[in-house]
N, C-alpha and C positions, 0 to 999 in steps of 0.2 A: 755336328753341323759346323758350317764355317762361321767366322767372326762376324760376317755381314748379317747372317741370319740371327745370331745372338743379339746383335745390335738392334735389329728390327723388333725382336721379341721384347727387349727391355723398353724400347720406345713405345710399343703397343701397351705394355704393362703400365707405364707411367701415365699414358693417356686414359686408360681405364680407371686407374686410381684417382686421377684428377676429376673424371666424370662422377665417380662415386662420392668424392668429397663435396662436389657441387650439389649433387642430389641430396646428400645428407644435410648439408647446410640449408638448402631450400626447405626441407621438411622440418628442420629444427626451428627455422624462423616462422614457418607456417604454424607449428605447434605453439610457439610462444605467443603469436598473434591470437590464436584461437583461445588460449588460456586467458589472455588479457580481455578479449571480447566477453568471455563467460563471466568474468569478474564484474562487468558492468551490468547492473540489474536493469530490467525494464519494468516500469511501474505504470499501471493504468489507473487513473484517478476518476472514479465515477462520482459525479456531483462536483466537478472541477470549478464551475463558475460560482459556487457558493462561497461564503466567507471563510469557512473552515477549509474547503477545497483549495482556495487561493493560497492560504497560509501553508498548507501541506506541500504544494508545488514549490513555493518559495523555500521552504525548509529542506526539501529534497535537493534542490539546486545548490543550496548553501553547504551541503555536506561535502562537496568537492569530490564525490566518489564517481562522477561521470554517469549518474543515473539517467537512463533514457525515459523521459516522462511523456506519457500520452494523456491528454485531457479529453474526457468524454462528457459531453453536455448536450442538453436538448437544444439550446440556442447559443451557438458559439459567439454571437455578437455580444453576449453578456459577459464574456470572459475578458477580463482586464488586459489591455494591450501589453503592459509590462509583464504580466504573468504569462501571457501567451508566448512571449518571446523566450521564455525559459523552457518551453515544451518542445519536444522533438516533433510532435504533430498534435492536431486537434481533430477529434472524431465526433461528428454530430450523430445523436441517437437518443432513443427513448429507453430509459433504464428499466422499464417494464417489459421491453421487447427482447425475447430470447434471441431473435435474429440479429438485432442491433448489437446486443452484447457479444454475441459470438463473433460478429464482424470486427468489433473493437479489439477483442482478445487476439484474433488472428493477425490483424495489421500491426498491433503493438508488440506482438510476440512477448506478452507480459509474463513475468516471473511472479509478480505480486499485483493484486488488484486491491485498491483502497476504496472502501465504500463510505462516502461522506454525503449521504443523502438526507434531506430534510424538507421542511415546509416553511422555511423562514422562521419568523417569530409567531406564526399561526399555531395556536394550541388546540384548534378544533379537530374534529374527526378526520382521519386520513389513513390510507393504507399504503402510501408510497414506499415506506421503508420495508414493510412486509412483502408486498407484491414484487418489488424489485429484487429483494433477497431471494425469493423463491425462484424467480426467473434466472438470476445469476447462478445460484447453486445448481440448478438443473443443467445449465450449460457447462459449469465446472465439473460436473460428474462425468462428462464425456471423456473417453480415453485420451484424446488429444490435449486435454487441459488438466490431467491428473497431477501435474507438477506445480500448477499455479496455487499460490497461497493467498489468503485473504486477510485484510486488515479492516475491521469494522469500527466506525465511530458511533458508539451508542450513547447512553446517558446514565448517570447515577440515578437509581430508582428503578432501573430496568432489571429483569431477572430476579435474583434473590437479594439484590441490594436494596437499601432504603435510604431516603433522604432524612438525615438526622440533624436537626438544627437546635431543638430545645423549645420548651413552652408550647409544644404541639404544632409549632410552625412548619416542621418538616412534613407532617401529615397534610397540612393545608396546601403546601406546595405540591405534594404528590397528587392531591385531588385536582388541583388546578391543571396539572400536567397529565392527567389520567389518560387522555386520548393519545398523547405523544408517547407516553411510556408503554401503553398497550401496543402501539405500532412498533416500538423498539423491541418489545418482548417477542413479537412475531418475527422480527428481523433476526434477532439473536438465535431464536429457535431454529430458523431455517438453516443457519450455518452450523450450529452445534449438533443438529440431528444428522446432517449429511457429510460434513467435513470438519469436524471439531479439531482434529489434529493438525489441520492446515490453516486454522483461523486464529487470529489474534484480535481480541475485543477490548476496546478502551471505553470506560464509562467516566467521562469527566463530570465535575460538578458544573454549576451554571456557567455557560460560556459567555465570555465578555471580550471586549477589545480595548486596546490602549492601556492595559494594566499589566503588561508582561513583566515578570520578575526573573525569568531565566531559570526558575527552579520549580520542579514538580515532584510531589511525593505520592506514594500509593497508600491506600488505607483499606481496611476490611469492609466487607459488605454490610456488617452490622455495627460498624464503628462510626463515631462522629468525625467528620473530616475536619482538618485543621482550619480550613477556610471554606467558604461556600461558592467560590468562583474560580474558574479556570480560564486564563487568557488564551485565546485561539492561537496566538503565536507560540506560547509555552507548550500547548497541546501538540501543535504541528511539529515542533522541534523534537519533542519527546517521542512522538510516534515515528518520525523519520529515523531517529537513532535506533529505536527498538526493532523496527522492521528490517533494518539493514545489519544490525549487530547483535540483537537479542541479549543485551547486557543485563536487563532486569526483568523483561517480559519475553516469554518465548511463545512460539506458535503452539496452539493448543491450550492457551490460558487466557484469563480475563483480568484486566487491571482497572481498579477504581482509582482515579487520580484527581488531584487538585493543585492549583498554583499556591506557592507559599512565599513569603518574603525572603 
């Protein structure tokens, strides 16, 4: 063929190569963005307006890992304004309602759901922990949510653990908290029976505020803890670190913890 045809062929070839490079560059950038997006965890906090829930939201925000936080609470007006500002969104709902929980999981696109439900300082009979756990685990058993992991805030004295203080005081405390511990037992059982491998359970000693030490230690279920109190801030920071990094506690396990000086 003539020189003119060869020149046109070369020009067409260069244009095609340029287009291919542009397409490859686009997909490379898209893949990088996708990878970055996947690294950012989405966490749904059930019981977000409670004292422990507030601290967990703050701790997750402070990790600097770009966690997308969704607060789930029955009454969003009870959620502190400063805490609310740290959340990607707030979802109103009843923790006993499978429908409300499913909606929250869908809109949050949660990778992890944190269960921090209680009845305040009330030690009377209640089944809020057990009933909400049963509702949540039923939803999480659906194929669409098989990837979602759970972090449960329970209490020392639940399950096979015991409150050991000495002089019989531990048994007295367990008796005083018998209704709360019974409810926590039902809560733990709901998760361990249906999704143990996807669940991380924390059993802190007595929860307090304003006494953070920045240090938490684990202890055995039949061991006497070094202290009898866990500051909520210490608990929240430890839980946030473990759920994102699994440095000391992994999914499928339970940790008894307490704050130490």
